RODO-2510 file (C-alpha; in nm, 4 decimals, decimal comma):
residues 493
     n   res          X          Y          Z
     1     m     0,0926     1,2144    -1,1704
     2     g    -0,1824     1,4143    -1,3369
     3     d    -0,2980     1,3768    -1,6787
     4     e    -0,0067     1,3839    -1,9684
     5     v    -0,0146     1,6400    -2,2175
     6     s     0,1073     1,5988    -2,5923
     7     s     0,3309     1,9592    -2,5820
     8     s     0,5352     2,1636    -2,3233
     9     h     0,4456     2,4853    -2,5419
    10     f     0,1196     2,6493    -2,6285
    11     t     0,0220     2,9309    -2,8525
    12     r    -0,1964     3,2416    -2,7770
    13     e    -0,4831     3,0734    -2,9989
    14     e    -0,4584     2,7719    -2,8196
    15     r    -0,4915     2,9320    -2,4849
    16     q    -0,7820     3,1303    -2,6154
    17     r    -0,9740     2,8098    -2,7636
    18     y    -0,8950     2,6267    -2,4117
    19     r    -1,0560     2,8950    -2,2210
    20     e    -1,3739     2,8693    -2,4137
    21     k    -1,3570     2,4895    -2,3950
    22     v    -1,3223     2,5054    -2,0132
    23     r    -1,6297     2,7349    -1,9846
    24     l    -1,8333     2,4980    -2,2061
    25     c    -1,7088     2,2199    -1,9833
    26     l    -1,8149     2,4137    -1,6789
    27     d    -2,1553     2,4738    -1,8183
    28     v    -2,2199     2,1135    -1,9203
    29     f    -2,1135     2,0115    -1,5579
    30     e    -2,3544     2,2338    -1,4299
    31     r    -2,6470     2,0625    -1,6422
    32     m    -2,5339     1,7297    -1,5062
    33     l    -2,5541     1,8339    -1,1592
    34     t    -2,8858     1,9569    -1,2079
    35     s    -3,0344     1,6937    -1,4458
    36     p    -3,2513     1,4085    -1,3087
    37     d    -3,1640     1,2155    -1,6278
    38     v    -2,7870     1,1898    -1,5176
    39     t    -2,7149     0,9448    -1,2462
    40     f    -2,3664     0,9468    -1,0624
    41     e    -2,2270     0,6551    -0,9145
    42     s    -2,2837     0,6828    -0,5287
    43     e    -2,4516     0,3691    -0,4104
    44     n    -2,1294     0,1616    -0,3453
    45     p    -1,8949     0,4432    -0,2582
    46     l    -1,4985     0,3501    -0,2353
    47     t    -1,2059     0,5199    -0,0766
    48     g    -0,8669     0,5391    -0,2738
    49     l    -0,5219     0,6180    -0,1702
    50     e    -0,2049     0,7669    -0,3430
    51     m     0,1460     0,7885    -0,1953
    52     e     0,4277     0,9803    -0,3510
    53     l     0,7582     0,8237    -0,2567
    54     n     1,1277     0,9260    -0,2437
    55     l     1,4479     0,7314    -0,3906
    56     v     1,7724     0,7371    -0,2198
    57     g     2,1179     0,5651    -0,2914
    58     a     2,3297     0,3882    -0,0537
    59     d     2,4581     0,7466     0,0888
    60     w     2,0896     0,8175     0,1714
    61     m     2,0859     1,0879    -0,0735
    62     p     1,8344     1,1452    -0,3352
    63     a     1,8831     0,9146    -0,6236
    64     l     1,7717     1,0380    -0,9731
    65     v     1,6674     0,6875    -1,1072
    66     n     1,2953     0,6646    -1,1195
    67     t     1,2858     0,5931    -1,4822
    68     e     1,4965     0,2768    -1,4003
    69     v     1,3203     0,1875    -1,0868
    70     l     0,9664     0,1976    -1,2495
    71     q     1,1101    -0,0374    -1,5205
    72     e     1,2100    -0,2832    -1,2733
    73     i     0,9152    -0,2571    -1,0707
    74     a     0,6873    -0,2891    -1,3906
    75     d     0,3613    -0,2312    -1,2193
    76     p     0,1087     0,0254    -1,3778
    77     n     0,0013     0,1264    -1,0173
    78     y     0,3310     0,2866    -0,9829
    79     q     0,4259     0,5991    -1,1769
    80     t     0,6517     0,8908    -1,2107
    81     e     0,6322     1,2145    -1,0214
    82     l     0,7774     1,5588    -1,1007
    83     g     1,1374     1,4935    -0,9669
    84     a     1,3443     1,2170    -1,0815
    85     y     1,3851     1,1168    -0,7367
    86     n     1,0053     1,0553    -0,6901
    87     i     0,7540     0,7821    -0,7841
    88     e     0,4059     0,7422    -0,6883
    89     l     0,1785     0,4513    -0,5833
    90     n    -0,1838     0,4359    -0,6688
    91     v    -0,3786     0,1939    -0,4537
    92     e    -0,6822     0,0513    -0,5922
    93     p    -1,0187     0,1821    -0,4407
    94     r    -1,1935    -0,0192    -0,2182
    95     r    -1,4939    -0,0099     0,0601
    96     l    -1,3730     0,1678     0,4158
    97     p    -1,4400    -0,1649     0,6298
    98     d    -1,1501    -0,3118     0,4506
    99     l    -0,8701    -0,1367     0,6577
   100     q    -0,6649    -0,4423     0,7347
   101     l    -0,6610    -0,5331     0,3625
   102     l    -0,5332    -0,1729     0,2771
   103     e    -0,2563    -0,2044     0,5472
   104     a    -0,1645    -0,5901     0,4103
   105     d    -0,1932    -0,4813     0,0185
   106     l     0,0225    -0,1407     0,0999
   107     r     0,2868    -0,3346     0,2739
   108     a     0,3078    -0,6250     0,0068
   109     s     0,3348    -0,3594    -0,2684
   110     l     0,5782    -0,1417    -0,1151
   111     n     0,8133    -0,4468    -0,0152
   112     a     0,8058    -0,5787    -0,3839
   113     a     0,8806    -0,2652    -0,5143
   114     e     1,1588    -0,2177    -0,2695
   115     k     1,3218    -0,5369    -0,3594
   116     k     1,3206    -0,4429    -0,7383
   117     a     1,4637    -0,0667    -0,6411
   118     n     1,7435    -0,2293    -0,4384
   119     g     1,8418    -0,4420    -0,7568
   120     i     1,9715    -0,1331    -0,8980
   121     g     2,1191     0,0251    -0,5779
   122     a     1,8162     0,2553    -0,4612
   123     s     1,5768     0,2403    -0,1787
   124     i     1,2198     0,3720    -0,1230
   125     v     1,1674     0,6193     0,1492
   126     m     0,8090     0,7227     0,2625
   127     v     0,8332     1,0636     0,4236
   128     g     0,6750     1,4143     0,3672
   129     i     0,9995     1,5795     0,2834
   130     l     1,3275     1,3716     0,2361
   131     p     1,5566     1,5339     0,4950
   132     t     1,8709     1,5063     0,2829
   133     v     1,7443     1,6897     0,0030
   134     m     1,9537     1,9672    -0,0491
   135     s     1,9836     2,2790    -0,3076
   136     e     2,2546     2,0914    -0,5052
   137     h     2,0690     1,7927    -0,5683
   138     l     1,7794     1,9920    -0,7221
   139     q     1,9928     2,2105    -0,9502
   140     r     2,1699     1,9092    -1,1176
   141     e     2,0708     1,8280    -1,4808
   142     g     1,8103     1,5572    -1,5081
   143     w     1,6283     1,6455    -1,1663
   144     m     1,2807     1,6378    -1,3591
   145     s     1,1141     1,3490    -1,4577
   146     p     1,0972     1,3407    -1,8577
   147     s     0,7314     1,4229    -1,9260
   148     a     0,5925     1,6977    -2,1556
   149     r     0,3413     1,7925    -1,8484
   150     y     0,6228     1,8711    -1,5946
   151     q     0,8020     2,0815    -1,8488
   152     a     0,4924     2,2637    -1,9266
   153     l     0,4226     2,3213    -1,5765
   154     n     0,7503     2,4325    -1,4830
   155     d     0,7745     2,6667    -1,7829
   156     s     0,4130     2,8076    -1,7353
   157     i     0,4723     2,8935    -1,3521
   158     l     0,8076     3,0488    -1,4194
   159     t     0,6774     3,2764    -1,7143
   160     a     0,3740     3,3781    -1,5020
   161     r     0,5960     3,4830    -1,2203
   162     g     0,8239     3,6576    -1,4428
   163     e     1,1148     3,5842    -1,1852
   164     d     1,2769     3,3298    -1,0034
   165     v     1,0990     3,1415    -0,7407
   166     h     1,1568     3,2920    -0,3782
   167     l     1,1622     3,0457    -0,1024
   168     d     1,1077     3,2304     0,2276
   169     i     1,0123     2,9922     0,5163
   170     h     0,9855     3,0998     0,8566
   171     g     1,0223     2,8122     1,1282
   172     v     1,2522     2,7242     1,4022
   173     e     1,5141     2,8340     1,1555
   174     r     1,4699     3,0454     0,8663
   175     l     1,5175     2,9288     0,4885
   176     s     1,5457     3,2064     0,2294
   177     t     1,6622     3,1275    -0,1306
   178     y     1,5829     3,1718    -0,4730
   179     f     1,5140     2,9016    -0,7534
   180     q     1,5333     2,9103    -1,1075
   181     t     1,2990     2,6300    -1,1520
   182     l     1,0154     2,4409    -0,9805
   183     a     1,2187     2,1658    -0,8503
   184     p     1,1611     2,2347    -0,4883
   185     e     0,8090     2,1484    -0,5380
   186     s     0,9257     1,8053    -0,5849
   187     a     1,0362     1,7500    -0,2463
   188     c     0,6746     1,7660    -0,1211
   189     t     0,5583     1,4069    -0,0980
   190     s     0,2129     1,3139     0,0490
   191     v    -0,0516     1,0716     0,0865
   192     q    -0,3752     1,1578    -0,0921
   193     l    -0,7063     1,0086     0,0514
   194     h    -1,0172     0,9993    -0,1956
   195     v    -1,3614     0,9994    -0,0377
   196     q    -1,6411     0,9245    -0,3299
   197     v    -1,9796     1,0968    -0,2530
   198     d    -2,3007     1,1721    -0,3958
   199     p    -2,2792     1,5171    -0,5668
   200     q    -2,5706     1,6391    -0,2995
   201     h    -2,3331     1,5379    -0,0284
   202     f    -2,0151     1,6652    -0,1507
   203     a    -2,0481     2,0376     0,0133
   204     p    -2,0876     1,8861     0,3797
   205     t    -1,8145     1,6385     0,3008
   206     w    -1,5932     1,9037     0,1996
   207     n    -1,6656     2,1519     0,4367
   208     a    -1,6027     1,8939     0,7067
   209     a    -1,2748     1,7904     0,5458
   210     q    -1,1691     2,1749     0,5705
   211     v    -1,2442     2,1838     0,9530
   212     l    -1,0497     1,8633     0,9928
   213     a    -0,7336     1,9915     0,7956
   214     g    -0,5767     2,1607     1,0845
   215     p    -0,5853     1,8651     1,3406
   216     q    -0,5356     1,6313     1,0770
   217     v    -0,1726     1,7819     0,9706
   218     a    -0,1130     1,8349     1,3567
   219     v    -0,1426     1,4568     1,3933
   220     g     0,0453     1,3257     1,1012
   221     a     0,3292     1,5981     1,0598
   222     n     0,6163     1,4359     0,9379
   223     s     0,8295     1,7171     0,7453
   224     p     1,0461     1,9319     0,9616
   225     y     1,3607     1,9712     0,7336
   226     f     1,4165     2,1137     0,4126
   227     f     1,7495     2,2012     0,2614
   228     g     1,9180     2,1429     0,6109
   229     r     1,6971     2,3647     0,8183
   230     e     1,4649     2,2786     1,0715
   231     l     1,1442     2,4944     0,9848
   232     c     0,7785     2,3979     1,0379
   233     r     0,6476     2,0816     1,1898
   234     e     0,4715     2,0141     0,8379
   235     t     0,7191     2,2203     0,6032
   236     r     0,5552     2,0929     0,3234
   237     i     0,2485     2,2994     0,3297
   238     d     0,4707     2,6498     0,3006
   239     l     0,7067     2,4833     0,0521
   240     f     0,4262     2,3453    -0,1760
   241     q     0,2631     2,6828    -0,1726
   242     q     0,5604     2,9044    -0,2227
   243     a     0,7415     2,6711    -0,4694
   244     t     0,4382     2,6769    -0,7011
   245     d     0,3590     3,0357    -0,6553
   246     t     0,2626     3,2095    -0,9978
   247     r     0,2188     3,5440    -0,8420
   248     p     0,5165     3,7945    -0,8195
   249     p     0,4858     4,0252    -0,4959
   250     e     0,2713     4,2799    -0,6658
   251     l     0,0234     4,0505    -0,7502
   252     r     0,0172     3,8957    -0,4006
   253     n    -0,0264     4,2467    -0,2596
   254     q    -0,3240     4,2850    -0,4834
   255     g    -0,4993     3,9802    -0,3201
   256     v    -0,4645     3,7689    -0,6147
   257     r    -0,5349     3,3846    -0,5106
   258     p    -0,2490     3,1508    -0,4838
   259     r    -0,2855     2,8105    -0,6906
   260     v    -0,2226     2,6251    -0,3707
   261     w    -0,5197     2,7557    -0,1834
   262     f    -0,6906     2,6499     0,1273
   263     g    -1,0055     2,8328    -0,0067
   264     e    -1,1883     3,1419     0,1210
   265     r    -1,5437     2,9981     0,2097
   266     w    -1,7878     2,7329     0,3006
   267     i    -1,9534     2,5936    -0,0227
   268     t    -2,3021     2,4797    -0,0938
   269     s    -2,2170     2,2542    -0,3932
   270     i    -1,9345     2,1166    -0,5665
   271     f    -1,9925     2,3468    -0,8590
   272     d    -1,8811     2,6306    -0,6307
   273     l    -1,5311     2,5140    -0,6243
   274     f    -1,4999     2,4172    -1,0146
   275     e    -1,6790     2,7635    -1,0832
   276     e    -1,4064     2,9513    -0,8788
   277     n    -1,1187     2,7519    -1,0461
   278     v    -1,2373     2,8879    -1,3846
   279     r    -1,3141     3,2321    -1,2864
   280     y    -0,9950     3,3109    -1,0741
   281     f    -0,7064     3,1140    -1,2250
   282     p    -0,5649     3,1154    -1,5783
   283     a    -0,4512     2,8070    -1,7501
   284     l    -0,1270     2,6619    -1,7004
   285     l    -0,1755     2,3431    -1,9422
   286     p    -0,4027     2,4730    -2,2240
   287     e    -0,4451     2,1436    -2,4173
   288     v    -0,7741     2,1173    -2,6141
   289     t    -0,9275     1,7689    -2,7035
   290     d    -1,1663     1,6730    -2,9560
   291     e    -1,4544     1,6117    -2,7288
   292     d    -1,8014     1,7624    -2,7813
   293     p    -1,9322     1,7630    -2,3960
   294     v    -2,2719     1,8573    -2,5177
   295     a    -2,3107     1,6068    -2,7937
   296     v    -2,1747     1,3501    -2,5556
   297     l    -2,4134     1,4313    -2,2797
   298     e    -2,7060     1,4710    -2,5355
   299     s    -2,6517     1,1165    -2,6469
   300     g    -2,7091     0,9810    -2,3000
   301     s    -2,3271     0,9168    -2,2192
   302     a    -2,0917     1,0891    -1,9544
   303     p    -1,8531     1,3415    -2,1095
   304     r    -1,5044     1,3496    -1,9668
   305     l    -1,4835     1,7012    -1,9552
   306     q    -1,1271     1,6870    -2,0039
   307     e    -1,0367     2,0456    -2,0145
   308     l    -1,2181     2,1091    -1,6924
   309     r    -1,0450     1,8239    -1,5277
   310     l    -0,6798     1,9367    -1,6736
   311     h    -0,7710     2,3119    -1,5294
   312     n    -0,8602     2,1447    -1,2067
   313     g    -0,5590     1,9403    -1,1779
   314     t    -0,3388     2,2457    -1,1838
   315     i    -0,5139     2,4288    -0,8694
   316     y    -0,3974     2,2711    -0,5566
   317     r    -0,6400     2,3050    -0,3020
   318     w    -0,5640     2,0935     0,0020
   319     n    -0,9232     1,9360    -0,0276
   320     r    -0,9437     1,9312    -0,4177
   321     p    -1,2692     1,8499    -0,5804
   322     i    -1,2549     1,5526    -0,8381
   323     y    -1,4898     1,4682    -1,1413
   324     a    -1,4149     1,1302    -1,3163
   325     v    -1,5842     0,8847    -1,5439
   326     v    -1,4928     0,5163    -1,4747
   327     d    -1,6859     0,2511    -1,6904
   328     g    -1,9103     0,5143    -1,8490
   329     y    -2,0385     0,6311    -1,4948
   330     p    -1,9443     0,9635    -1,3575
   331     h    -1,8727     1,0420    -1,0090
   332     v    -1,7259     1,3069    -0,7680
   333     r    -1,4870     1,2927    -0,4776
   334     v    -1,3141     1,4840    -0,2394
   335     e    -0,9219     1,4351    -0,2598
   336     n    -0,7677     1,5024     0,0829
   337     r    -0,4182     1,6271     0,0193
   338     v    -0,3199     1,7371     0,3577
   339     l    -0,0917     1,4460     0,4870
   340     p     0,2782     1,3804     0,4324
   341     a     0,3923     1,0258     0,3135
   342     g     0,5021     0,8085     0,6120
   343     p     0,6560     0,7123     0,8685
   344     t     0,5205     0,3698     0,8152
   345     v     0,2430     0,1966     0,6590
   346     l     0,0833     0,1360     0,9667
   347     d     0,1034     0,4961     1,0590
   348     v    -0,0296     0,5982     0,7148
   349     v    -0,3672     0,3535     0,7753
   350     a    -0,3835     0,4757     1,0923
   351     n    -0,4114     0,8434     0,9873
   352     a    -0,6652     0,7533     0,6699
   353     a    -0,8901     0,5580     0,9466
   354     f    -0,8843     0,8814     1,1752
   355     f    -0,9566     1,1086     0,8747
   356     h    -1,2326     0,8981     0,7378
   357     g    -1,4110     0,8103     1,0730
   358     a    -1,3897     1,1797     1,2052
   359     l    -1,5342     1,3006     0,8685
   360     i    -1,8057     1,0738     0,8422
   361     a    -1,9400     1,1636     1,2120
   362     l    -1,9004     1,5271     1,1067
   363     v    -2,0791     1,5298     0,8021
   364     g    -2,3604     1,3261     1,0018
   365     d    -2,4158     1,6303     1,2715
   366     e    -2,7298     1,7491     1,2718
   367     r    -2,5813     2,1225     1,3353
   368     p    -2,2551     2,0904     1,1352
   369     v    -1,9631     2,2316     1,3083
   370     w    -1,8558     2,4520     1,0096
   371     s    -2,1832     2,6242     1,0844
   372     k    -2,0461     2,7270     1,4220
   373     m    -1,7135     2,8335     1,2912
   374     t    -1,5847     3,1120     1,0557
   375     f    -1,4083     2,9830     0,7539
   376     p    -1,1133     3,2204     0,8397
   377     t    -1,0804     3,0349     1,1735
   378     a    -1,0416     2,6858     1,0089
   379     e    -0,7688     2,8266     0,7944
   380     e    -0,5920     2,9852     1,1024
   381     n    -0,6182     2,6548     1,2948
   382     f    -0,4724     2,4933     0,9401
   383     a    -0,1585     2,7467     0,9630
   384     h    -0,1257     2,6896     1,3445
   385     c    -0,1191     2,2990     1,3162
   386     h     0,1160     2,2693     1,0010
   387     r     0,3709     2,5052     1,1982
   388     h     0,3591     2,3833     1,5291
   389     g     0,2028     2,0085     1,4892
   390     l     0,0958     1,8688     1,8187
   391     d     0,2291     2,1693     2,0213
   392     a    -0,0474     2,3842     1,8312
   393     t    -0,3506     2,5809     1,9903
   394     v    -0,6617     2,6013     1,7835
   395     y    -1,0368     2,7182     1,8184
   396     w    -1,2950     2,4488     1,8211
   397     p    -1,6947     2,5208     1,8905
   398     g    -1,7939     2,4439     2,2458
   399     l    -1,4241     2,3964     2,3429
   400     g    -1,2769     2,7530     2,2658
   401     e    -0,9209     2,7849     2,2379
   402     v    -0,7790     2,4415     2,2823
   403     t    -0,4593     2,2562     2,2525
   404     v    -0,4662     2,0315     1,9599
   405     d    -0,3878     1,6918     2,1451
   406     e    -0,6741     1,7955     2,3825
   407     l    -0,9118     1,8372     2,1092
   408     v    -0,7965     1,5125     1,9446
   409     l    -0,8505     1,2955     2,2830
   410     r    -1,1553     1,4856     2,3987
   411     r    -1,3536     1,5195     2,0671
   412     l    -1,2171     1,3822     1,7538
   413     l    -1,1114     1,0373     1,8305
   414     p    -1,4575     0,9505     1,9884
   415     l    -1,6147     1,1005     1,6777
   416     a    -1,3589     0,8780     1,4620
   417     h    -1,4817     0,5750     1,6516
   418     e    -1,8449     0,6731     1,5933
   419     g    -1,7790     0,7489     1,2185
   420     l    -1,5972     0,4107     1,1459
   421     a    -1,8657     0,2177     1,3448
   422     a    -2,1412     0,3726     1,1371
   423     a    -1,9450     0,2766     0,8168
   424     g    -1,8785    -0,0821     0,9019
   425     v    -1,5747    -0,1091     1,0394
   426     a    -1,4968    -0,3868     1,2941
   427     a    -1,4326    -0,2680     1,6811
   428     d    -1,1080    -0,4720     1,6853
   429     l    -0,9899    -0,2611     1,3802
   430     r    -1,1078     0,0837     1,5045
   431     d    -0,9143    -0,0036     1,8313
   432     r    -0,6023    -0,1326     1,6487
   433     y    -0,5759     0,2152     1,3922
   434     l    -0,7247     0,4795     1,6262
   435     g    -0,5432     0,3416     1,9248
   436     i    -0,2076     0,4407     1,7206
   437     v    -0,3291     0,7843     1,6995
   438     e    -0,4257     0,7908     2,0576
   439     q    -0,0801     0,6792     2,1821
   440     r     0,0779     0,9119     1,9247
   441     v    -0,1026     1,2291     2,0575
   442     k    -0,0438     1,1099     2,4263
   443     s     0,3252     1,0823     2,3772
   444     g     0,3417     1,3992     2,1634
   445     r     0,5457     1,1940     1,9151
   446     n     0,4597     1,2099     1,5532
   447     g     0,6957     1,1576     1,2642
   448     a     0,8151     1,5277     1,2710
   449     a     0,8793     1,5092     1,6431
   450     w     1,0769     1,1936     1,6313
   451     q     1,2846     1,3481     1,3542
   452     v     1,3846     1,6643     1,5469
   453     a     1,4358     1,4715     1,8733
   454     t     1,6794     1,2334     1,6623
   455     v     1,8668     1,4975     1,4898
   456     r     1,9006     1,6972     1,7997
   457     a     2,0350     1,3851     2,0018
   458     l     2,2690     1,2906     1,7086
   459     e     2,4138     1,6781     1,7080
   460     a     2,4427     1,6708     2,0938
   461     r     2,6735     1,3776     2,0303
   462     g     2,9114     1,6034     1,8168
   463     a     2,7656     1,5616     1,4645
   464     d     2,7183     1,8308     1,2341
   465     r     2,3920     1,8982     1,1014
   466     m     2,4194     1,7145     0,7496
   467     s     2,5843     1,4033     0,9337
   468     a     2,2981     1,4149     1,1822
   469     l     2,0338     1,4005     0,8846
   470     v     2,1917     1,1196     0,7262
   471     g     2,1872     0,9335     1,0607
   472     m     1,8579     1,0020     1,1193
   473     v     1,7199     0,8844     0,7554
   474     e     1,9387     0,5775     0,8052
   475     r     1,7507     0,5309     1,1427
   476     y     1,4135     0,6243     1,0052
   477     c     1,4527     0,3563     0,6986
   478     e     1,4861     0,0750     0,9879
   479     g     1,1868     0,2163     1,1637
   480     m     1,0030     0,2724     0,8492
   481     h     1,0657    -0,1289     0,7575
   482     g     1,0100    -0,2592     1,1018
   483     n     0,6365    -0,1010     1,0534
   484     q     0,5938    -0,0388     1,4317
   485     p     0,4149     0,2846     1,4749
   486     v     0,6556     0,5805     1,5099
   487     h     0,5443     0,7087     1,8620
   488     t     0,7461     0,3785     1,9531
   489     w     1,0550     0,4416     1,7887
   490     e     1,3776     0,5069     2,0170
   491     i     1,5590     0,8188     1,9999
   492     p     1,9549     0,7793     2,0377
   493     g     2,0588     0,8403     2,3934
***
């Protein structure tokens, strides 16, 4: 969940004041980046992880009970998300070499939360899109978590569009429907990986993350179904972009940029991204604080720059820049938002190891890969990979047109081993987690592939689509709790 706001409605005067304050914050941020007197925390960089989760009832359908579940869990690391059937887990930041501790802590935390949820008749499912969520579930009263932020986002996006949300997703099958609220966005549940860096190293880190986005989503795809249709291997990408789109068709035709955005160029500074956010995107949550960022900076402290941060939180880049102040010290980080949740804790940690390791190696390359690839090519790779998963074909410098499985096996997994070794990750841990990615790619079975194969097998037995989806989710949860990687899961004969 992003920063809360105090109201869901804002006046024209508040919007004007907010625009002025955001620009002031941007000016102060630029001063901070260029001042020798400002120290950003970067000597002991940490990695963080957030995971959005779904709640289901005994019928494996969405359960709109997140308020009750969170009361039972009673852990500040668990928070609300947009939908009343969603919760979010925030994992304490840690050093990258501690991958085995991350796995153990995640499992312990989720097991404890599951037990509490079971006490009120709910279960937790970590999956990119809950396969049993249907249009009728998201049109019920109470679908949204009680929050001024969510209500304001819903109202602002629909007001900006001036018409209902149109979902038109072309995949194996096609979905075309209209919605009167932001509700479909709640179906997108992700894992967000955070990479804290020195501001001077932010640009190459972000550029490398953009290059990796395509292969990353192909390897981890886990969202093939929405509203009962088999769509893309990672349908979450199209769904998120369309459900939060503030542009009517006329503005799209004019080239107005979407709020869910891959970007349009390689960058040279983190400032490039924040400046684009201010220049291109109107405010959705124009709440002004009392902080005077100039006075705070000149007093020798780090300003929160809350207006800039709040605005940044409403522009959904797949690799988002983050500025934050912790214990009085400012830091910046890349928030990688590409991956879906699940299928298991082991798969999630393997995905994280692959991303962090490959990222470190690519950033350290003397001749960066993005200097040999156009930005539109990276975006096209991303599009092919989220649509086709491990069956995608991409372009890679030195290899040309190549299947994504070949790219991962020949180039990216060796780089990931190299990067994790440089970060101090022990050889046995590298082999454990990257070995899972390797076997997943060799078998061609990520979460999306398993879901589709299972549904098709159940349909071949005579089940209709809804019954097959329910049966698949029941089996999915068994595998999720077993914590064996998804490529080892059985498919009904």
